[in-house]
Steps between C-alpha positions, in 0.01 A plus 500: 500500500862401518667815382855632501703778342727352251846682462728359233860582497442831699601393834283539816292817530489698828204466719363854496163579354473482119365847478821642660709299263333640191664780301365824618178592310460144366201275578606149585341275238376155593553208269345169539690206342324159473737218380317182396807296607629374829697727738773231526537455129829648371349596152194661656713703735747593222213634299372721782851607583557598125199704494572690831867569385382627161251729689764628719705587193217721388490681827243308699663357809328294753507680830569836353223602252304177459375235735494155354268223633611161355279196535546142355233279366698179516324378184184445705202642314290547816781673667579727207132604490498582887826688470365708200198602699717612807747676283230704322353573849833686583418743213853510353581752228574212262515114502757289338434129426803282438519184305134397525200539277283378792635779723416767230148370461452498870604849545297623210189348649558710814564837337424684180650831619848408658763482221633141440829423332556125437829325436535171305129444434434261205277641220301762700235535228435123485489488865232766509700758692502763223298542179791613281884538518566837358271697712370265773275758668381476855739467782726218386811475286836331519751255346395177351710194624511310186340438156250207462669368197802395711283211613563340155872602505555300829367179325713570190815527714412183684450310174832644372697357791300191537432364149239238470292659775158343504302685766540814699318619807434864606427524881351798671256619761162547329419768751770723345336656188830618366606145424212432278622728215791256431280206417388580148862554364611195691234290343559648156870421518431152628272431196787632263760295673281184525527500870216398724407802726409416857339770739551435872330713759690495829430665841758337717835321523317173519314568165820615352666166589189305358509676169881469451495127609234431237695689249820295588315163441478590133823512294620814312290742706582857599365771726442872445432731801457875549260645747578652844370189669747288316770738591435471861487130484802460261697290745232236498459514117872473433552213744200300381611553128846390580376180660275428206759598233269769357663808344359833618481828308380810667449876445677588831876516479540388859358154402804418299736628760327279750523197295246497214621431149451837349322829556404774253308812587513873563737658755241558772728701705546744217123523484461611862769763459303641215178481695665752733499766228117478471462538867724797497291662205166420681620660825605812308153534348465258206179301467548121493237459216708716275815296528521211260574152616860402441639164393828333588809616314739268632481122482739235645584134429664286756613142418602248770750266338528303820138411493505422126785244570311344784195463271715358218431784279733706266431870476539601134769757420220727356352534850835545664580781279181681579529447881573783727635270773615139484518306826761217492 
């Protein structure tokens, strides 16, 4: 298994044994971290970094009283499953899954005893991870990454900026169960707005190109994206959409910063910082099944006016006033 110790903003640790570096009388705790994203993706790295820094602020420092094994799934379902099995085999005190419903499900399949704290999972009840939110029971709890109803909100925002929208596609990897929860509110909003909803399953850059090229052949079309697969392939999505004059709205703020029209969604970095508080409580004796699942408390809207101009669209003042960041 490709494994490395991840130290964020803490400098390089000396090379003497971990046990010697632990505070006297403390047992070095082992924390496994499985990110569903790619190790080279800035957002994925920032999420893990935010978690490790927040954990250090609570007194758990990698190389002193904890050892952290961080692995990266690269948005590959087979790889995520293999890494989950190997990570559980290390018998850590706790496992944290970052930004991936698939990663959480994969780890849960491998253990019902090691505590699991997830960060940015979409609707963990609908995804079958836990039976209820207030007292999830079992060995899993964490911080939900979004609320399913936002699937309709994205389409509403797209229609507001692009009046006369006739059809909108939502593309995602069907192997990611978290993405499915956005479909019902997306389709409900489409019916209300009299927009034709299109569902496009994609597994590769080539399939992304095909789906967006087809959308571009139809006038007044738009695109909604969200899942971790789309995030990892955002460069392909943004470039294909630009070539085809298709406006893109996403739940990931980094999309708008990278060239999509608009992003609206939770502050995922904040969610990972909050996840550190649950890891702290569990390491100090709390049971994960007694800790209620938390939802995002901070949402962000980013509007890219440069992209809007290239698409020939005028962003309404009502949206600009709500935006947390406007890129000109």
